[in-house]
C-alpha positions in Angstrom: 0.7 50.3 49.0 -0.4 47.0 47.5 -0.5 48.6 44.0 3.1 49.8 44.3 4.2 46.3 45.4 2.5 44.7 42.4 4.2 47.1 40.0 7.5 46.5 41.6 7.0 42.7 41.4 6.1 43.0 37.7 9.2 45.0 36.9 11.3 42.4 38.7 9.8 39.3 37.1 9.2 40.6 33.6 12.9 40.9 32.5 13.7 37.5 33.9 10.7 36.0 32.0 11.7 37.7 28.7 15.3 36.6 28.9 14.4 33.0 29.5 12.1 33.1 26.4 15.0 34.5 24.4 17.4 31.9 25.5 15.1 29.0 24.8 14.3 30.2 21.3 18.0 30.7 20.6 18.8 27.2 21.7 16.1 25.7 19.6 17.2 27.3 16.3 20.9 26.4 16.9 20.0 22.8 17.7 17.9 22.3 14.5 20.6 23.9 12.3 23.4 21.8 13.9 21.5 18.5 13.3 20.9 19.0 9.6 23.4 16.9 7.5 24.8 17.8 4.1 24.2 14.8 1.8 25.2 16.2 -1.7 27.9 18.7 -2.3 29.2 19.9 -5.7 32.7 21.4 -6.0 32.9 25.0 -7.1 34.4 25.9 -10.4 37.2 28.4 -9.9 36.7 31.4 -12.2 39.4 32.0 -14.9 40.2 35.4 -13.5 40.8 33.9 -10.1 43.1 31.3 -11.6 45.1 33.9 -13.6 45.4 36.2 -10.5 46.2 33.2 -8.3 43.3 34.1 -5.9 42.5 31.6 -3.2 40.4 31.8 -0.1 37.1 31.0 1.6 33.7 32.4 0.8 31.1 32.2 3.6 27.5 31.8 2.6 24.2 31.5 4.5 21.9 29.2 2.7 18.1 28.9 3.3 17.4 25.2 3.0 13.8 24.1 2.4 12.2 21.2 4.2 13.0 18.8 1.4 16.7 19.7 1.6 17.1 21.8 -1.5 18.6 25.3 -1.3 16.0 28.0 -1.6 18.2 31.0 -1.5 21.8 32.1 -0.6 23.5 35.2 0.7 27.2 35.8 0.6 28.5 36.8 4.1 32.2 37.1 3.3 35.1 36.2 1.1 36.8 37.5 -2.1 34.4 39.1 -4.6 36.0 37.3 -7.5 35.1 34.0 -5.9 31.7 34.8 -4.6 29.5 34.0 -7.6 31.3 30.7 -8.2 30.6 29.8 -4.5 26.9 30.8 -4.9 26.5 28.6 -8.0 28.0 25.6 -6.2 25.9 26.0 -3.0 22.7 26.3 -5.0 23.3 22.7 -6.2 23.9 21.3 -2.7 21.4 19.1 -0.9 20.7 18.6 2.8 18.8 15.8 4.5 15.0 16.5 4.8 13.7 18.1 7.9 10.3 19.1 9.3 10.8 22.8 8.3 13.3 25.1 6.5 16.5 26.1 8.2 19.5 28.4 7.7 22.9 26.9 7.2 26.2 28.7 7.3 28.7 27.1 5.0 32.2 27.8 3.8 33.3 27.2 0.2 37.1 26.8 -0.2 39.1 27.8 -3.2 42.7 26.7 -3.5 45.4 28.3 -5.6 46.1 26.6 -8.9 49.7 25.3 -9.1 
């Protein structure tokens, strides 16, 4: 009977323990990403095709930022395909404040219609 009680106790405690670990890791990564400040931002160059077609919008990019604040890599997460490469080129030049380790930053690059 004691063996069954121990197994039951393990199955009751294990999920709670695992969920608390997941929550604490999630909060840590969000806190470090939120505290990193952008210190240098270059404006994107609107592609000629986008100007002629009067394309405007937002391109969402996830940037991997190294400890020294430079952009290590980027991945387009959404936006118009004609604007995507121009947004990538701009974000690769951006600089964040230094941090103890690399982080992932979600950014939006806005393109407005030429008048």
